[in-house]
Each structure stands twice: as structure tokens, then as C-alpha cells.
C-alpha positions in Angstrom: -23.4 -12.8 -12.7 -22.1 -15.9 -10.9 -22.3 -15.8 -7.1 -19.0 -15.4 -5.3 -17.0 -15.3 -8.5 -14.0 -13.0 -9.1 -15.1 -10.6 -11.7 -12.6 -9.7 -14.4 -12.2 -7.1 -17.1 -9.8 -7.7 -20.0 -8.4 -4.8 -22.1 -6.2 -5.8 -25.0 -6.2 -4.6 -28.6 -5.1 -8.0 -30.1 -8.4 -9.6 -30.8 -7.2 -13.1 -31.3 -5.2 -13.0 -28.0 -8.1 -11.4 -26.1 -10.6 -14.0 -27.4 -8.3 -16.8 -26.4 -7.8 -15.2 -22.9 -11.5 -15.0 -22.4 -11.9 -18.6 -23.3 -9.3 -19.6 -20.8 -10.6 -17.4 -18.0 -14.2 -18.6 -18.4 -13.1 -22.2 -18.0 -11.7 -21.5 -14.5 -14.1 -22.1 -11.7 -14.6 -18.9 -9.6 -13.7 -16.5 -12.5 -16.2 -14.5 -14.5 -15.3 -12.0 -17.3 -17.8 -9.2 -17.2 -16.1 -6.8 -19.7 -13.6 -7.0 -22.5 -12.4 -4.4 -25.0 -9.6 -3.5 -27.4 -10.0 0.2 -26.3 -8.8 1.8 -23.1 -11.4 4.5 -23.4 -14.2 1.9 -23.4 -12.6 0.5 -20.2 -12.6 3.9 -18.6 -16.3 4.4 -19.4 -17.1 0.9 -18.1 -15.4 1.6 -14.7 -17.5 4.8 -14.3 -20.6 2.6 -13.7 -19.2 -0.9 -12.8 -16.2 -2.0 -10.9 -14.6 -5.4 -11.6 -12.5 -7.2 -9.0 -9.5 -7.4 -11.3 -8.5 -5.8 -14.6 -6.0 -7.5 -17.0 -4.5 -4.5 -18.9 -2.4 -4.6 -22.1 0.4 -2.1 -22.1 0.8 -1.1 -25.8 -2.5 0.0 -27.3 -3.4 2.6 -29.9 -5.3 5.8 -29.0 -4.8 5.5 -25.2 -2.2 3.0 -23.9 -2.2 0.9 -20.8 -0.3 3.4 -18.7 -2.8 6.2 -19.2 -5.8 3.9 -19.0 -4.5 2.6 -15.7 -4.0 6.1 -14.3 -7.5 7.2 -15.3 -9.4 4.1 -14.0 -7.5 4.3 -10.7 -8.7 7.9 -10.3 -12.2 6.7 -10.7 -11.7 3.7 -8.4 -8.4 3.9 -6.4 -8.7 0.4 -4.9 -9.1 -1.3 -8.3 -6.6 -4.2 -8.8 -4.8 -4.1 -12.1 -2.5 -6.7 -13.6 -0.4 -5.7 -16.7 -0.3 -8.1 -19.6 3.2 -7.9 -20.9 5.8 -9.0 -23.5 9.5 -8.6 -23.3 9.3 -5.7 -25.8 7.4 -3.7 -23.1 10.4 -3.3 -20.9 10.6 0.5 -21.2 7.0 0.7 -20.0 7.2 -1.5 -16.9 8.4 1.3 -14.6 5.6 3.5 -15.9 3.0 0.9 -15.2 4.3 0.3 -11.7 4.2 4.0 -11.0 0.7 4.2 -12.4 -0.4 1.6 -9.8 -0.6 -1.9 -11.2 -0.3 -4.8 -8.8 1.7 -7.1 -11.0 2.7 -8.4 -14.4 1.9 -11.5 -16.2 3.5 -12.5 -19.5 1.2 -13.1 -22.4 2.8 -16.5 -22.8 1.9 -17.4 -19.2 0.3 -20.8 -18.5 -3.3 -21.1 -17.4 -2.1 -22.0 -13.9 0.1 -18.9 -13.6 -2.7 -16.6 -14.8 -5.0 -18.1 -12.2 -2.4 -17.7 -9.5 -1.7 -14.1 -10.4 -5.4 -13.2 -10.4 -6.1 -14.9 -7.1 -3.0 -13.3 -5.4 -3.9 -9.8 -6.6 -7.5 -10.2 -5.7 -6.5 -11.1 -2.1 -4.5 -7.9 -1.9 -1.1 -9.1 -2.9 1.3 -8.4 -5.8 2.3 -10.8 -8.5 5.2 -10.7 -10.9 6.2 -13.5 -13.2 9.8 -14.4 -12.2 11.4 -13.4 -15.5 9.6 -10.0 -15.6 10.5 -9.2 -11.9 14.2 -9.9 -12.6 14.1 -7.7 -15.7 12.3 -4.8 -14.1 14.6 -5.1 -11.0 17.8 -4.8 -13.0 16.7 -2.4 -15.7 14.0 -0.1 -14.6 14.1 1.0 -10.9 16.6 3.6 -9.8 18.7 2.3 -6.9 20.0 5.6 -5.7 18.5 5.1 -2.3 20.2 1.7 -1.7 22.9 3.2 0.5 20.3 3.8 3.2 20.7 0.4 4.6 17.9 -1.3 6.5 18.1 -2.4 10.1 17.7 -6.1 10.9 14.1 -5.6 12.0 13.3 -3.6 8.9 14.7 -6.5 6.9 12.4 -8.9 8.7 9.4 -6.7 7.9 10.5 -6.2 4.3 10.7 -9.9 3.8 7.2 -10.5 5.0 5.8 -7.5 3.0 7.4 -9.0 -0.2 5.8 -12.3 0.6 2.4 -10.7 0.7 1.6 -10.6 4.4 -0.6 -7.8 5.8 0.5 -5.5 8.7 -1.7 -7.5 11.0 -0.1 -10.8 10.0 3.4 -9.3 10.3 2.5 -8.0 13.7 1.6 -11.5 14.8 4.6 -13.2 13.2 7.1 -10.8 14.7 5.3 -10.3 18.0 5.2 -6.6 17.7 2.4 -4.1 17.5 0.7 -3.1 14.3 1.8 0.5 15.0 5.4 -0.6 15.2 4.9 -2.5 11.9 3.6 0.6 10.2 6.5 2.6 11.6 9.0 0.1 10.1 7.0 0.1 6.8 7.2 3.9 6.6 11.0 3.8 7.2 11.5 1.1 4.6 9.5 3.0 2.0 11.4 6.2 2.8 14.8 4.5 2.6 13.9 2.7 -0.6 12.5 5.8 -2.2 9.4 4.0 -3.5 5.7 4.8 -3.5 3.9 1.5 -3.4 4.4 -2.2 -2.6 5.0 -3.2 -6.2 8.0 -0.8 -6.4 9.2 -2.0 -3.0 9.3 -5.6 -4.1 11.4 -4.6 -7.2 13.7 -2.5 -5.1 14.1 -5.3 -2.7 15.1 -7.8 -5.4 17.5 -5.3 -7.0 19.2 -4.6 -3.8 19.5 -8.2 -2.7 17.0 -8.0 0.2 14.6 -10.5 -1.3 15.0 -13.5 -3.6 12.2 -14.8 -5.7 11.6 -18.4 -6.7 
């Protein structure tokens, strides 16, 4: 294993695509693929004894799909960082993948640079959505029934920084407020938005015009 590399697992049932992805990933300095499979069950077994830094997960797979595989490996390792590999045809599954706990989506047609950016961002603790996917999910998948619970100006400030990937500590420093106050605002925002994780929150923020991508 390479020292100080981001270790990656790839799960995709299209052999040609997976092999091409492995070739690209292994050409990027600082990345190391330590597992690949066409089978979600094999990924589950792998995670029982070895935890990669980031998992690239296909959504539509036979036997056990990306949604169930994601749920099962996150039960084994709750802090595991998962990025969904997606196509436009996967629209109906996006919401399920977000609820399952993925940290972002990358289109299968993404460039090498975007893939590298996504992995680095998620590895650091952030979320990553390709612009086209985020727009689609925001306007088609997430229920906006909570949007009438309008945010205060300070909650909008906190939300903007959360969507940009800042930690509570960083938000505290930028807004000159205590971490405890940041956490109170975050809790209020999550409650008003009716979401369960940061990925859902970003989508809700885009859908309700609190945050603009690009």
C-alpha cells in the first residue's frame, strides 16, 4: 500500500467501465485502488475486514443494488465516505442513495479532473455533486414541504457556509460566534428543512433558493 495515499474501493457491474475507471484512478498521484468488484455483496464482505477511505458505488447492480450495499456497509462502518456513480437514468434512485448516506454523486461521463476533485472533497469530509446532478435532484427528488419554515438571516449565513463545506469550527471563526451557537443554528436549519444529513440539506438549499451552485 502506498504511504499517505487515499485508498479507494470501486463497485460497478459494468466490467469495461470499471476497468477504465481503475486505470484512471491509478494514474492519479495520491490515489490507490485497494478493491474493485462487480458485486455489492463482495464489497460488504471486504468492508468487514478492511476500510477504504472512499468508495465509488454504482447505483444499478444485479443481486444487490447500490442503495442496499451502501446501507449495509455504512452499518459496518458508519463513517465510510461513499460517492455514487450515476447516469441520468438513475434519477429515481438519487433520493434513496442520499437517504442511505452517500456523500455525493459523480456522473459516469465525468472528466478525470472532476473525479479527482470529488474524491478529494469527500475524503476531507465534504460533499460533492456534479452540477447537473445537483440541479436534477433538487428539482425532482427532495420534498420541499418544509420550505415555509423560513430561515433567519443568521441561519442563512450558517447554511451558506455549510453548503460550501466549512466545518462548525470554521463557521464559528468566520462568523465570530461560538461553536455551540453554530450547532444550535445547524440543528434549527436541519429541523426547518426536514432533512437528515448534509447532502440532503445542500439539495434542499438549492431547491429553495438558499444556495446557488457554480
